[in-house]
MIPA-919112 format. One record per residue (C-alpha): residue in three letters; x, y, z. Coordinates in Angstrom, 1 decimal. Each point is the difference from the previous one (the first is absolute). Last residue first. Example, Ala and Ser with C-alpha at 12.3 -4.5 7.8 and 13.67 -1.06 7.14 Angstrom:
MIPA-919112
  koltor       x       y       z
     SER    13.7    -1.1     7.1
     ALA    -1.4    -3.4     0.7
END
This chain:
MIPA-919112
  koltor       x       y       z
     ILE    53.9    59.5   -38.3
     GLY    -2.6    -1.5    -2.3
     HIS    -2.8     2.4     1.0
     SER    -1.9    -2.8     2.0
     LYS     3.3    -0.8     1.7
     GLY     0.4     3.5     1.3
     ILE    -3.5     0.1     1.4
     VAL     0.3    -3.4     1.8
     TRP    -2.9    -2.1    -1.0
     HIS    -2.8    -1.0     2.4
     ARG    -2.5     2.1    -1.8
     ARG     0.2    -2.3    -3.0
     PHE    -3.4     1.0    -1.4
     PHE    -1.0    -3.6    -0.2
     ARG     1.6    -0.8     3.4
     ALA    -1.8     2.9     1.7
     LEU    -3.3    -1.0    -1.6
     ALA     0.3    -3.5     1.2
     SER     0.7     1.2     3.6
     GLU    -2.9     2.4    -0.2
     GLU    -2.5    -2.7    -0.9
     LEU    -2.1    -0.1    -3.1
     PRO    -3.0    -2.2     0.8
     LEU    -2.5    -0.9    -2.7
     TYR    -3.7    -0.2     1.2
     ILE    -3.2    -1.8    -0.9
     PRO     1.1    -3.4    -1.4
     ARG    -2.8    -1.6    -2.0
     GLY    -1.7    -3.0     1.5
     HIS    -3.6     0.6    -1.2
     PRO    -1.1     1.1     3.6
     CYS     2.8     2.6    -0.1
     THR     3.5    -0.9     1.3
     ARG     2.4     0.9     2.8
     PRO    -2.4     1.7     2.4
     HIS    -1.7    -3.2     1.3
     ARG    -1.6     1.0     3.3
     THR    -0.7     3.6    -0.9
     MET     1.3     2.8     2.1
     LYS     2.5     1.2    -2.5
     TRP    -2.8     0.5    -2.6
     GLN    -2.1     2.4     2.1
     ASN     2.8     2.3     0.9
     LEU     1.3     0.0    -3.6
     LEU    -3.5     0.8    -1.3
     THR    -0.4     2.9     2.4
     GLN     3.5     1.3    -1.0
     MET    -0.9    -0.1    -3.7
     GLN    -3.3     1.9     0.6
     GLU     1.9     2.7     2.0
     LEU     2.7     0.2    -2.7
     THR    -2.7     0.6    -2.6
     LEU    -0.9    -2.7    -2.4
     PRO    -0.3     0.0    -3.8
     THR    -1.8    -3.1    -1.4
     GLY     2.0    -1.8    -2.7
     ASN    -0.1    -3.3     1.8
     ARG    -3.5    -0.5     1.3
     ILE    -0.8     0.4     3.7
     ALA    -1.7    -3.2     1.1
     SER    -3.7    -0.7    -0.4
     ARG     0.2    -2.4    -2.9
     CYS     2.9    -2.0     1.5
     ALA    -1.7    -0.1     3.4
     THR    -3.3    -1.2    -1.4
     ALA     1.8    -2.7    -2.1
     VAL     1.9    -1.2     3.0
     GLN    -3.1    -0.1     2.1
     ALA    -1.9    -1.9    -2.6
     THR     2.8    -2.6    -0.3
     GLN    -0.1    -0.4     3.8
     LEU    -3.8    -0.5    -0.2
     ASP     0.4    -2.8    -2.5
     GLY     0.5     0.2    -3.7
     GLY    -2.2     0.9    -3.0
     LEU    -1.0     2.5    -2.5
     SER    -2.6     1.7     2.2
     LEU     2.6     2.1     1.7
     GLU     0.9     1.6    -3.4
     LEU    -3.7     0.8    -0.6
     LEU    -0.1     1.6     3.4
     ALA     3.0     2.2    -0.8
     ASP    -1.6     1.1    -3.3
     ALA    -3.2     1.0     1.8
     CYS     2.0     1.9     2.6
     ASP     1.9     2.0    -2.7
     ASP    -1.1     3.4     1.4
     ARG     1.2    -1.0     3.4
     GLN    -2.2     0.6     3.1
     HIS    -0.8    -3.7     0.7
     LEU     3.4    -1.4    -0.7
     LEU     2.0     0.3     3.2
     ALA    -3.0    -1.0     2.1
     PRO    -0.5    -3.2    -1.9
     ALA    -3.4    -0.1    -1.7
     ASN    -3.7    -0.1     0.8
     ARG    -3.3     0.0    -1.9
     VAL     1.0    -1.6    -3.3
     ALA    -2.9     0.2    -2.4
     TRP    -0.2    -2.5    -2.8
     LEU    -1.0     0.4    -3.7
     GLN    -0.4    -2.7    -2.6
     ASP    -3.7     1.0    -0.4
     GLY    -0.8     2.0     3.2
     PHE     1.3     0.7     3.4
     PRO     0.9    -3.5     1.3
     GLU     1.7    -0.1     3.4
     ILE     3.5     0.4     1.4
     GLU     1.2     0.4     3.6
     LEU     3.8    -0.4     0.1
     GLY     1.6    -2.4     2.5
     ILE     3.0    -1.4    -1.8
     ARG    -1.8    -3.1    -1.1
     GLN    -3.0     2.0    -1.2
     LEU     2.2     1.8    -2.5
     GLN     1.4    -3.4    -1.2
     GLU    -3.4    -1.6    -0.3
     LEU    -1.2     2.8    -2.2
     GLN     3.2    -0.3    -2.2
     VAL    -0.5    -3.7    -0.4
     PRO    -3.7     0.5    -0.9
     THR     1.2     2.4    -2.8
     LEU    -0.4     3.7     0.3
     HIS    -1.5     1.8    -3.0
     ASN    -0.5     3.4     1.8
     LEU     1.1     1.7     3.1
     ILE    -1.9     2.8     1.8
     VAL     1.6     1.6     3.0
     PRO    -2.4     0.7     2.8
     PRO    -0.9     3.7     0.8
     GLU     1.1     0.2     2.8
     LEU     2.4    -2.9     0.5
     PRO     0.1    -1.5     3.4
     VAL     3.4    -0.7     1.7
     LEU     2.1    -3.2     0.1
     GLN     3.0    -0.1     2.3
     TRP     2.7    -2.5    -0.3
     ARG     2.0     1.1     3.0
     ASP     3.3    -1.6     0.8
     CYS     0.5    -1.5    -3.4
     LEU    -1.2     3.3    -1.6
     GLN     2.5     2.0     2.0
     GLU     2.7    -2.4    -1.0
     TYR    -0.9     0.5    -3.6
     LEU    -0.2     3.7     0.3
     VAL     3.5     0.4     1.4
     ARG     1.5    -2.5    -2.5
     GLU    -1.7     1.8    -2.9
     HIS     1.3     3.4     1.3
     ALA     3.6    -1.4    -0.3
     ILE    -0.9    -1.5    -3.3
     HIS    -1.1     3.3    -1.5
     GLN     2.7     2.2     1.6
     GLU     3.1    -1.8    -1.1
     ILE     2.4     0.6     2.8
     LEU     3.6     1.1    -0.6
     TRP     2.1    -0.1     3.2
     MET     2.7     2.2     1.4
     GLY     3.0    -0.2     2.3
     THR     0.9    -0.9     3.5
     ASP    -2.0     2.4     2.1
     HIS    -3.0     0.2    -2.3
     GLU    -0.8     1.4    -3.4
     ALA    -3.1    -0.5    -2.2
     LEU    -0.4     0.3    -3.7
     ILE    -3.5    -0.9    -1.0
     TYR    -0.3    -1.6    -3.4
     MET    -2.7     0.4    -2.6
     ASN    -0.7     3.7    -0.8
     ARG     3.3    -0.2    -2.0
     VAL     2.0     0.2     3.3
     GLN    -1.9     1.4     3.0
     ALA     2.2     1.8     2.5
     VAL     1.4     0.1     3.6
     ALA    -2.4    -2.1     2.0
     LYS     1.6    -0.6     3.4
     LEU     0.2    -3.6     1.3
     GLU     0.8    -0.1     3.7
     VAL     0.2    -3.8     0.5
     LEU    -2.1    -1.0     3.0
     GLY    -2.6    -2.1    -1.9
     ILE     2.9    -1.4    -2.0
     ASP     1.2    -1.5     3.2
     SER     3.0     0.3     2.4
     THR     2.2     2.0    -2.3
     HIS     3.6    -0.8    -0.6
     ARG     2.9     2.4    -0.2
     GLU     3.0    -1.3    -1.8
     GLN     3.6    -0.5     1.3
     ARG     1.9    -1.0    -3.0
     PRO     1.7    -3.3    -0.7
     SER     2.9     0.2    -2.4
     GLU    -0.8    -0.2    -3.7
     ASP     1.7     3.3    -1.0
     LEU    -0.4     0.1    -3.7
     HIS     3.2     0.0    -1.9
     TYR     1.1     2.7    -2.5
     VAL     1.6    -0.5    -3.4
     GLY    -3.3    -0.3    -1.8
     LYS    -1.7    -2.6    -2.1
     LYS    -0.3    -2.6     2.8
     ALA    -1.3     2.7     2.4
     SER    -2.8     1.0    -2.3
     ALA    -1.2    -3.6    -0.3
     THR     0.0    -0.4     3.7
     LEU    -2.0     3.1     0.6
     LEU    -2.6    -1.0    -2.6
     LYS    -0.3    -3.4     1.6
     GLY    -0.3     1.5     3.4
     VAL    -3.0     2.2    -0.8
     ARG    -2.4    -3.0     0.3
     HIS     1.7    -1.0     3.2
     SER    -0.7     3.3     1.7
     GLN    -2.6    -1.5     2.3
     SER     2.6    -2.6     1.1
     ALA     2.5     2.7     1.1
     THR    -2.7     2.1     1.6
     ASP    -1.2    -2.9     2.1
     PHE    -3.7     0.4     0.8
     ASN    -0.4    -3.7     0.7
     GLU     0.7    -0.3     3.7
     ALA    -0.9     3.6     0.8
     GLY    -3.4    -0.2    -1.7
     ILE    -1.6    -0.2    -3.4
     ARG    -3.0    -2.1     0.4
     LEU    -0.2    -3.3    -1.9
     ALA     1.8    -1.8     2.8
     GLN    -2.6     1.0     2.5
     GLU    -2.9    -1.3    -2.2
     ILE     2.0    -3.2    -0.5
     ALA     0.4    -0.5     3.7
     GLN    -3.6     0.7     0.7
     SER    -1.1    -2.6    -2.5
     ILE     2.4    -2.6     1.4
     GLN    -1.2     0.5     3.5
     GLU    -3.6    -0.4    -1.0
     GLN     0.7    -3.2    -1.9
     TRP     1.9    -1.2     3.1
     TYR    -3.1     0.5     2.1
     SER    -2.3    -1.7    -2.5
     LEU     2.2    -3.1     0.0
     SER    -0.1    -0.5     3.8
     HIS     1.6    -3.5    -0.5
     LEU     2.1    -0.5    -3.1
     TYR    -0.5    -3.4    -1.6
     ILE     3.0    -0.5    -2.3
     GLU     0.9    -0.8    -3.6
     ALA     3.4    -0.9    -1.4
     LYS     0.9    -2.3     2.9
     ALA     0.9    -2.7    -2.6
     PRO    -2.6    -2.4     1.5
     HIS    -2.6     2.8     0.1
     ARG    -2.3     1.1     2.9
     ASN     2.3    -1.4     2.7
     TRP     1.8     3.3     0.6
     ASP    -2.7     1.3     2.4
     ILE     1.0     3.5     1.0
     GLN    -1.0     2.3     2.9
     SER     1.8    -2.3     2.5
     PRO     3.2     0.9    -1.7
     CYS    -0.3     3.6     1.3
     ILE     0.4     2.4    -2.9
     GLN     2.6     1.2    -2.4
     LEU    -2.0     1.1    -3.0
     HIS     1.9     0.8    -3.3
     ILE    -1.9     1.9    -2.6
     PHE     1.6     0.6    -3.5
     CYS    -1.8     2.3    -2.5
     ILE     0.6     0.8    -3.6
     PRO    -3.4     1.2    -1.1
     TYR    -2.2    -1.0    -2.9
     ARG    -0.9     1.7    -3.3
     ASP    -3.3    -0.5    -1.9
     ARG    -0.7     3.8     0.1
     PRO     2.7     2.2     1.5
     LEU     0.7    -0.3     3.7
     THR    -1.3     1.9     3.1
     ARG    -3.7    -0.8    -0.4
     ALA     0.2    -3.3     1.8
     MET     3.2    -0.5     2.0
     ALA    -1.8    -1.0     3.2
     THR    -2.2    -2.4    -2.0
     LEU     3.0    -1.7    -1.6
     ILE     1.7    -0.4     3.4
     THR    -3.2    -1.4     1.6
     GLN    -0.3    -2.4    -3.0
     GLU     3.5    -1.4     0.8
     LEU    -1.0    -0.4     3.7
     GLU    -3.0    -2.1    -0.9
     PRO     1.7    -2.0    -2.7
     SER     2.7    -1.0     2.4
     ARG     2.8    -2.0    -1.7
     VAL     3.1    -0.1     2.1
     LEU     3.6     1.4     0.0
     ARG     1.8    -1.3     3.1
     GLY     2.0     1.9     2.6
     ASN    -2.7     0.4     2.6
     THR    -2.8     0.8    -2.3
     ALA     0.4     1.1    -3.6
     VAL    -2.4     1.7    -2.5
     LYS     0.7     0.9    -3.6
     VAL    -1.7     2.2    -2.5
     TRP     2.7    -0.2    -2.7
     ASP    -1.8    -2.2    -2.4
     PRO    -3.1     2.2    -0.2
     ARG     0.5     0.4    -3.7
     ARG     0.9     3.0    -2.2
     ARG     2.2     1.4     2.8
     HIS     0.5     3.3     1.8
     CYS     2.8     2.6     0.5
     ARG     0.4     3.7     0.5
     ASP    -3.2     1.8     0.8
     PRO    -1.3    -3.0     1.9
     LEU     2.9    -0.2     2.4
     GLY     1.1    -3.6     0.1
     LEU    -0.7    -1.2     3.5
     VAL     2.2    -1.8     2.5
     LEU    -1.8    -0.8     3.2
     HIS     1.2    -1.6     3.2
     LEU    -2.7    -0.7     2.7
     SER     1.1    -0.8     3.5
     ALA    -1.6    -1.8     2.9
     GLY    -0.8     0.9     3.6
     HIS     1.0     0.0     3.7
     ARG     3.5    -1.4    -0.6
     THR     2.1    -2.9     1.1
     LYS     2.6    -1.4    -2.3
     LEU     0.0    -3.3    -1.6
     THR     2.9    -1.3    -2.2
     SER    -0.2    -1.2    -3.6
     ASN     2.7     2.4    -1.2
     TYR    -2.6     2.0    -2.0
     THR    -2.2     0.7     3.0
     PHE    -3.3    -1.7     1.1
     GLU    -2.0     1.7     2.8
     ARG    -1.0    -0.9     3.5
     ILE    -2.8     2.0     1.5
     GLU    -0.3     0.8     3.7
     GLY    -2.9    -1.1     2.1
     ALA    -2.4     2.2     1.9
     SER    -2.3     0.8    -2.9
     GLY    -0.4     3.6    -1.1
     GLU     0.6    -0.6    -3.7
     GLU    -1.2    -3.5    -0.9
     PRO    -0.4     1.0    -3.7
     THR     3.8     0.8     0.0
     PRO     1.1     3.5     0.3
     VAL     1.9     1.5    -3.0
     ASP     3.6     1.0    -0.3
     LEU     0.4     1.6    -3.4
     THR     2.6    -0.2    -2.7
     LEU    -0.4     2.1    -3.1
     GLN     2.0     0.1    -3.2
     GLN    -0.9     2.0    -3.1
     LEU     1.4    -1.1    -3.3
     ASP     0.8     2.0    -3.2
     HIS     3.1     1.3     1.8
     VAL     1.5    -3.5     0.1
     ARG    -0.3    -0.3    -3.8
     VAL    -2.4    -2.1    -2.0
     GLN     0.7    -0.8    -3.7
     LYS     2.3    -2.9     1.0
     LEU    -2.6    -1.8     2.0
     LEU     1.9    -2.7     2.0
     GLN     3.0     2.1     1.1
     PRO    -2.4     3.0     0.5
     ILE    -2.0    -2.2     2.4
     ILE     2.9    -0.9     2.3
     GLN     0.9     3.5     1.4
     GLN    -3.6     0.7     1.2
     THR     0.0    -3.5     1.5
     THR     2.1     1.4     2.8
     GLN     3.6     0.2     1.2
     GLY     1.2    -1.4    -3.3
     PRO     1.8    -3.0    -1.3
     SER     1.1    -0.5    -3.6
     ILE    -2.0    -2.3    -2.2
     THR     1.8    -1.9    -2.7
     PHE    -1.0    -1.5    -3.3
     TRP     0.9    -3.0    -2.3
     SER     3.7    -0.4     0.3
     ARG     1.1    -3.0    -2.0
     ASP     0.7    -3.5     1.3
     SER    -3.2    -1.4    -1.5
     GLN    -2.1     2.7     1.6
     GLU     1.4     2.0     2.8
     VAL    -1.6     2.1     2.8
     GLN     1.8     2.2     2.5
     TRP    -2.2     1.5     2.7
     THR     1.1     2.2     2.9
     VAL    -2.4     0.2     2.9
     SER    -1.0     3.2     1.9
     PRO    -3.3     0.3    -2.0
     HIS    -1.7    -3.1     1.4
     CYS    -3.6     0.3    -1.0
     LEU     0.7     1.5    -3.4
     ALA     2.8    -2.6    -0.5
     ILE    -2.6    -2.8     0.5
     ASN    -2.0     1.4    -2.9
     GLN     3.1     0.3    -2.2
     ILE     1.0    -3.6     0.7
     THR    -3.4    -1.4    -1.0
     ALA    -0.3     2.4    -3.0
     GLN     3.3    -1.2    -1.4
     ILE    -0.9    -3.7     0.6
     ILE    -3.4     0.5    -1.7
     ARG     1.5     1.9    -2.9
     GLN     2.6    -2.7    -0.6
     GLN    -2.7    -2.7     0.3
     GLN    -2.0     1.8    -2.8
     SER     3.1     0.1    -2.2
     ARG     0.6    -3.7     0.6
     SER    -3.5    -1.0    -0.9
     PRO    -2.5    -0.8     2.7
     LEU     0.0    -3.4     1.8
     GLY    -2.2    -2.9    -1.1
     GLN     2.9    -1.7    -1.9
     ARG     2.2     0.1     3.1
     ARG    -2.7    -1.8     2.1
     LEU    -0.3    -2.6    -2.7
     ARG     3.7    -0.8     0.4
     TRP    -0.4    -1.0     3.6
     LYS     3.3    -1.8     0.8
     GLY     2.1     3.1    -0.8
     PHE    -2.6     2.2     1.6
     LEU     2.9     2.4     1.0
     ASN     3.3    -1.3    -1.3
     SER     2.1     2.0     2.5
     VAL    -0.6     2.0     3.2
     THR     3.0     1.6     1.5
     VAL    -0.1     1.7     3.5
     VAL     2.9     2.1     1.1
     THR    -0.1     1.2     3.7
     GLY     1.8     2.6     2.1
     PRO     3.5     0.4     1.4
     ALA     2.5    -0.2    -2.9
     ILE     0.8    -3.4    -1.4
     ALA     2.7    -2.7     0.5
     VAL    -1.7    -3.4     0.0
     ALA    -0.4    -2.9     2.4
     GLU    -1.8    -3.1    -1.3
     THR    -3.4    -1.6     0.2
     ASP    -1.5    -2.4    -2.5
     GLU    -3.4    -1.3     0.9
     ALA    -2.3     2.3     1.9
     GLU    -3.6    -1.1     0.1
     GLY    -2.6     2.1    -1.9
     GLN    -2.0    -3.0    -1.1
     THR     1.2     0.5    -3.6
     ASN     3.6    -0.3     1.1
     TYR     2.1     2.9     1.3
     THR     3.4     1.5    -0.6
     CYS     2.0     1.7     2.7
     ARG     2.9     2.5     0.1
     TRP     1.6     1.3     3.2
     GLY     1.8     3.1     1.2
     GLU     2.1     0.1     3.1
     PHE    -0.8     2.5     2.8
     GLY     0.7     3.6     0.9
     THR    -3.1     1.3    -1.9
     LEU    -2.3    -2.9    -0.8
     ARG     0.5    -1.7    -3.3
     SER    -2.2    -1.5    -2.6
     CYS     0.1    -2.0    -3.2
     ILE    -3.3    -1.6    -1.2
     GLU    -0.6    -2.4    -2.8
     LEU    -3.4    -1.1    -1.3
     GLU    -0.7    -2.1    -3.1
     ALA    -3.6     0.6    -1.0
     LEU    -3.7    -0.8     0.7
     ALA     0.1    -1.7     3.4
     ALA     2.9     2.2     1.2
     ILE    -2.0     3.1    -0.9
     SER    -2.9    -1.2     2.1
     HIS     2.3    -0.6     3.0
     LEU     1.7     3.4    -0.5
     ALA    -3.3     1.8     0.0
     GLU    -1.9    -2.0     2.6
     GLY     0.7     1.5     3.4
     ARG    -3.2     2.1    -0.1
     PHE     1.6     3.2     1.3
     GLY     1.5     2.1    -2.7
     LEU    -0.2     3.7    -0.1
     SER     0.4     0.4     3.8
     THR    -2.0     1.7     2.7
     ILE    -3.0    -2.4     0.3
     LYS    -2.0     0.6     3.1
     TYR    -3.0    -2.3    -0.3
     LEU     2.0    -3.1    -1.1
     ASP     2.4     0.6     2.9
     ASP    -2.8    -1.1     2.4
     ARG     0.0    -3.5    -1.6
     SER     3.5    -0.5     1.2
     GLN     3.6     0.2    -1.3
     ILE     0.2     2.5    -2.9
     LYS     2.8     1.5    -1.9
     SER     2.8    -2.6     0.2
     THR    -1.7    -2.3    -2.4
     SER    -0.5    -3.7    -0.8
     HIS    -3.3    -1.1    -1.5
     ALA     1.6    -2.7    -2.0
     SER     3.8    -0.1     0.2
     ALA     1.9     2.3    -2.4
     ALA     1.9     2.0     2.7
     LYS     0.7    -3.0     2.3
     GLN     3.6    -0.6    -1.1
     LEU     0.7     3.7    -0.2
     ASP    -1.2     0.5     3.5
     THR     2.5    -2.4     1.4
     LEU     2.8     1.2    -2.2
     ASP    -0.3     3.7     1.0
     MET    -2.2     2.3    -1.9
     GLY     0.4     3.5    -1.6
     THR    -0.8     3.4     1.5
     GLY    -0.5     1.8    -3.3
     ASN     2.6     0.9    -2.7
     ASP    -2.1    -1.5    -2.8
     ALA     0.3    -2.3    -3.0
     VAL    -2.9    -1.2    -2.1
     ARG     0.6    -2.5    -2.8
     VAL    -2.7    -1.1    -2.4
     ARG     0.2    -2.8    -2.6
     TRP    -2.4    -1.2    -2.7
     LEU     3.0    -0.7    -2.2
     ASP    -1.2     1.9    -3.0
     PHE    -1.5     2.7     2.3
     TRP     3.3     0.6     1.9
     VAL    -0.8     2.5     2.8
     ALA     2.4     1.8     2.4
     VAL    -1.2     2.0     3.0
     ALA     2.4     2.0     2.2
     ILE    -1.3     1.4     3.3
     ARG     1.7     2.6     2.2
     THR    -1.5     1.3     3.2
     ALA    -0.9    -3.5     1.4
     GLY    -1.7    -0.2     3.4
     ALA    -0.7    -3.7    -0.1
     ASP    -3.7     0.8    -0.6
     LEU     1.1     1.8    -3.1
     ALA     1.9    -3.1    -1.3
     ASN    -3.0    -2.2     0.7
     GLU    -2.1     2.4    -2.0
     VAL     2.5    -0.1    -2.9
     LEU    -0.2    -3.8     0.0
     GLU    -3.8    -0.1    -0.1
     ARG    -0.3     2.6    -2.7
     VAL     2.7    -1.5    -2.2
     VAL    -1.6    -3.4     0.1
     ALA    -3.4     1.4    -0.7
     ALA     1.5     1.9    -3.0
     LEU     1.5    -3.3    -1.3
     SER    -3.5    -1.4    -0.1
     ASP    -2.8    -1.8     1.9
     ILE     1.5    -0.3     3.5
     VAL    -3.1     0.6     2.2
     GLU     0.9    -0.2     3.7
     GLY    -2.2    -2.2     2.1
     ALA    -3.6     0.7     0.9
     ALA    -2.2     1.1     3.0
     ILE     2.4    -0.6     2.8
     LEU    -1.9    -1.3     3.0
     ASN     0.9    -3.6    -0.6
     VAL     3.7     0.8     0.1
     VAL    -0.5     1.8     3.3
     GLU    -1.7    -3.0     1.7
     THR     2.7    -2.3    -1.4
     PRO     2.8     1.9     1.7
     LEU     2.4     1.8    -2.3
     THR     3.5    -1.4    -0.7
     GLN     2.8     2.2     1.2
     ILE     2.3     2.6    -1.4
     SER     2.2     2.1     2.3
     GLY     0.4     3.7     0.9
     THR    -3.5     0.9     1.0
     MET    -2.3     2.5    -1.6
END
């Protein structure tokens, strides 16, 4: 990215697939905000006046001198690319050089800008993007762009736009989506001179999502950042990678940033929070979104969807931004490779390891009770940071079975507290993953006889691999069955259940559920310990295949606060 604005050569203009699309107030906001981020802004203020069809975006970015300001709205003028080669290594959010020019053609455009250490200037532009009135102004370093009377000469365009409430939602979603990709930026948004909403900066997207989804807390989210090799791993060249400040640094790979809502704590009724971003921009990628949904299968309740944000920072040569005029869709080279990386990252995040086995966050469910108790008493909880011990992975956690509660829950202790594990769904998770890894059908001797099966039921049993043949009038003989069922007394009932529909995965869930230890079954300490050892080695230990949470953590730190063990003895006796 160079420091001055210049008109693109004709050969580069001809290679650009399409101009910017300014079709609404939200599109104006998007383009102006992206320019502010490209200028290195860390604080952006957006103001919208719907009745006046006006938008103002102010930032504390680099700013422009007078020469650049006068050329800013010219056709195909940009500081972000210079030659045709730059089109294949895009590292900025805006690059086509048409946003301000298109806005000038559709509205009244005014820009005030100032470089640090220099005088500030104000310019207005005609419909051709040419600077008209220019004057010196006193402003802070940065840029303020004001767009007024959008579509003022095209009244039919205004009539075809969504209602005001819909436009409000679109603008809010636009800003929030950009904030997810740039968490270190402060956002202040006004509507008709009144505060609308704000987004405080954070170190990562994990701190941003709770500001956008009020029912979600930071501890409900798992964050994971992985350095991943590029598909060209092993090549002699080094890979250049995009960073938030639009500079290039040399690395031997790419990175994948994942923020995932833990399935035992939060989920959605719609897949509206399955989001994918590449190199600082939220994009639509049906293939990657489906990869996320598949990776989260059988960890969520029925008809519920995950909260998941994936941000890929990869070599610009891996992306073709010219798929969509508004850059909302992309062509991603080596798609299957990135799908595999995302699946592996989600699987790792769903495990309980050192980075997500935080005793403070695990005890969050107990926190409300402690806070309520503190407010009613005269004592104060010690909220200072504590040195907690972390485990490397749930597979390495030393869980010791202590007792069985109501023949339903296993009470297990470990180094930092205790857990309550529901025995049925823990065993269901174990069996389900075993079935997924090894769907084994064994012969039935003698065969199980079923009666009054419909053609749909017969087709279903055959679909999941069972051998079934006529055995008489309205009778059928089933000659094999899943290994977990073949010696059960209720094998016939289980096979009838499998015949009622669903794919192989549904059949595996049903088989696991029917075969798992029932609640109400007494277990010895040895049996409980065996189940714990099997459960903690599963890939998705947080929830059962139906999406129910398996365990409740009660950490030592939370118990200590609840029983007030940090009190001074004299104080606890009123002395």
